[in-house]
N, C-alpha and C positions, 0 to 999 in steps of 0.2 A: 564229379558223376560222369561213372568207366561205362562208357561203349553197350547198348540191350547184349543180352545172348543173343545170337540164332536165330534160336525159335522165333525171339520175336522179333528180329526182322523179317526170315520168312513172314511170319505173321501179317504184319505192317505193311506188304510187299504184296501180302494177295490182294488186300482192303483198296486197296491205292488204286483209279480208275491209270493213272497215269504212264506213265516211261518209266519206265526202273528204272526204282531210286535205292543205295547201294545206304544207311542207317548208317553202318561204318561211318564212309563221307562224308553224313552230318553234323557243323559245326556244332560240336551239346555247348558252348560257354552264352550265348542268347539262353534257351533254354533254363542251363542253369541262373543266373540273373530272371528273368520272369521268376527263377520259382523265390529266390528274393522278395522280390517285394509284393505284396498287400493286393485283398481283387480290386481296393480302390486305387492303390497306383498304374495300378496294369487297366482298368478303366483308361482312365487319363491319359497313359500315354498310346493307346490305338484311338482314341477318340482324336490324338492332335493329328493321329496316322490318315486318322481320318480327309481328317481337317486340309492337311497337308495337299492329299491325293484331289481332295476336292478343286483348292484350289488351282490344282496342275489343271485339271478338265477344265473350270472355267479358260481357264486361260491357255489352250491349247485351241480349247473353242471359237476364243477372240482371237485367235493368230487365223487355221482356218477360214472367219466371213472375214477379215479383211479386206480391202479390197489389193485388188492387185494392180 
């Protein structure tokens, strides 16, 4: 996948409310990989990522609540 044209970069930067982003510096390989997956495969990967985040949050909470 080629980098987006400058006009698309500028349009995306206007819509983004955080720090300025240069889409030419984005690693497009993950996007390209995701586009090869079926919607069900993307959902499954997303669900696994959410479960990992919840597990990490639970572990962090347990550590913070542990008596010192």
